[in-house]
N, C-alpha and C positions, 0 to 999 in steps of 0.2 A: 489442431494447433495448441501448443502449450504456452500458457500465459501465467506470469507470476508477479507477486509483489513482495518487497523485502525492505524493511528498515535495516540498513547495513551498519548503522551506528559507527560511522567513520570509515570512509572508503580507503583512505591511505593506509590505515591499520589492517584492513581486511581484504586487500586486493588479491592476495594469493588464495585466500579462503573463497572469495567470490569466483576466482578462476577455476578452482577445484569443483565448485558447485555447478558452474556453467558446463564444464566438460562432462560431469556426471549426469545432470538432469536434462541438458540440451533444450532449454526453453526457447521459444521463438520470439517472445516479447517479455520484457521485464520492466516493471516500475520500481525504481530504487528511491529510498528516502534517507534523510539525515546523512548526506555525503560528508559534510563538514570540510569542504574545500571549494575554492572558487573555480570558475571556468578554465582559466589558463593552467590550473594544476591537474585537470582531469586526465586520467591515463588512457587517452584515446588509442595510442599505439598498442598498448598491451591488450586491450579488449579487441581491437581489430585483428590482432594475431589469432584470436580465438573465434573470429568470424562474426563479431558484433559491432554494429555502428551505434554510436551514442549521441543522443540529443540531451543537452545539459542546461540546467538553470541552477548554478551553484552559488555558494556563499562561503566566504572564508570563515573557518572555525565553527560555523553554525549552520543548521538547516541544510538546504540544498536537495534537489531532486533530479533524477535522470531517467531516461528511457533507453533501454538497450534493445536493439532489433536485429534479427537475423533474417536475411533474404527479403526484407521489406524496407522501403525507403520512407522516411518521415517527411511529411509536407504539412502546410498550414499550421506551423508551430505556434503555440501560445505560451507565453511565460508570465507567471504571476497572476494573482487574483485581484481583480479591479477594486481599488480602494483599500487594499490590505497590504500595500507595499511595505509599510513600516514593520510588519511582522516577519519580513524576510522572504527568502526563496522557498515557497511552499507549494506551488502548483506548476505543473508542466503538462501540456497537452499537445498531441499531434495526431494527424490522420495517416492511415495506412491502407493499403489494399492487400487483402488476403490472397496469396498466390494459389491457394488450393481450389480445385474445381468444386463448385457447390458450397464454398465456404461463406465467410461473413461478407465478402465483397469489400466495399469501402467502409471503413469504420473509424471511430475516434477512440483514442486511448489516452487516458489522463491519469497522472499519478499525483497524489497530494500527501503532504505531511502536515496534519492538522495540529494547531497549538496544543500544548499539554495542559495549560491552565493552572498548574502547580497545586493550589488548594482553594477551597471555596472563598476564603477571606482575602485572597490575593487579587490584586488588580488584573492579573493575567487571566483570571477566570472569566471576567466579563469580556475581555478581548477575545478569548476563545469562542464565546457565544456569538460575538459580533462577526468573527471570521466565518462561523458556520452560517450565519444569516447571509453573508456575501456569497458563500458557496451555493446555498439554496437558490438565491437570486440568479446566479449564473446558470445553474441547471434548469431553472424554470423558463429561462429564455431560449433554451436549446430545443431543437427538434431533430433528434438523431435516432434513426432506426436501430443502428448497431453501435453501441457505445460500451466501453469498459471504463469505470472510474475505480481506481484502486489506491491503496496506501495505508498509512498509519493514521487511524482516525481518533486515537486516544480517548476512546470510550467503550464501554460494554453495553450493547443495545438491550440485553436481557439478562436475567439472573443466570441462565445457562452459560453465559459467556464469562462468568467470574468463578474463581475457585471457592469463594465464600461470600455469597450475597448477604448472608446473615451478618457477617462482620463488617462488610464494606458498603452496604446499602446507604445511600445518601451522601457518601463521600465522593471525592473526585473520581471521574470515569463512571460513576454509578448514580448520578443525579437525574431527576426528572427533566431539568433544563437541558442537559446533554441528550438524553434519550429522545425527548420530544423533537429536538432538532434533527436527530438522525432519522426518525420516522418521516419527518417532513421532507428530508432529502430523498428518501426512497419514494415518496409520493410524487416526485417529479418524473417518475417513469423508470426507476431502477429497482433491481432485486438483489438481495444478498445471495450470491451464488452458492455459498456454503450452505445456507439455510434451504435453498432450493433443493439441493442434493441430499443434505443431512438435516432434516427438520429438527431432530432431537439430539444432534451431535454436540459434544462438549470438548472439542479440540481447542486448545489455547494457542496463542501465537507469541506471547511475551511472558517472560519469567524474570523476576529480579535476580541479579547476580548473587545477592546476599542470602544467607540463612538456608542454603540448600533448596531454594524455592523450585528450581528446575527438577531436581530429583524427587521432590515431594509432589510435583505437579501442581504447585500453588501458583497458577498462572492466570492470565486474562486473555480473552480473544478481543484484540483491538485493531487487528490488521485485516482488511477486507478487500475482496474483489466484488465490486458491484457491477451489474450488467443490465442493459436494456432488455426488454422482453425477447427480442430477436437473438440475443446472446444467451439469455437464461434458458431458452428452450433447447440450446445445443450443449449445455454444460453436462459433460458425462461423468466427471470425477473432480472433486474439490477436496484438497487436504492441506494440512499443515505439515511441512517437511521437517518434522521434529529431529530427525537425524542430523540436520544441519543447524542445530542449536548446541551441538556438542563440540568439544575440542577435536581437531583433526590434525594429526602429525605435529602436535605442539602449538597449533594455531588456535587462538581464542575466538570463539564465535561471537556474533552479535547477541544482545539480550533478546532479540526478536528472531523467530524462525521464518523462512520463506513460506508464503501461502501460494498454492498452485492450482490452476484449473486447466483441465483438458477439454477443449471445445471441439465437438465433432464437426466435420465438414458437411 
């Protein structure tokens, strides 16, 4: 089974780009973030024509998350993070049944768009930390053998995940406050699937549009696929789909690339 996460940075602007990627990569399950559109505006018909059902928790102009599934029906859908409703549509979870023999069986798939925090002196930074506390509390209360938690986490867990730890250490995405909370999130029973497969890898998932950052590979790894141990043991390959951070037929890519895991049956 192929599972992916992608901050699409505006689905309305990138629907044709998403369709090209879906046809090319053929993922079975996708967590999308930063839709920037509300539920009534979601392009269900267009995605259904490509073979994908969508479960959506949208928000007009800002935030918004969705799950795209192929050959699997979503049930037990959960929208929003308890106590964090004021920060918008940032969490969407559903359960699925893996149709493959010897696969994951019944599992939970959750996509999140964590707050950015802006900068350390901004009030949003504390709101970001509070949001993480709520996410850790949610995860601590769960007992799920097979779970994938994916999304844009807006932090670099380690120096390997930043193009320049020397320049950026202590700044936003690189603080001990953020990193400690990410480690506590993992301690609830999750593993960073990329690090499971590539312990010393340095693939990034986000590059600023400005100053030629993508071509210089001055990026950050802030988009993750986290899995419970039952999933981590089946992760065969995890990679950043860097080719889909490039222009395609005149279409502008998101500033994030998709991150993909192939899970063995």
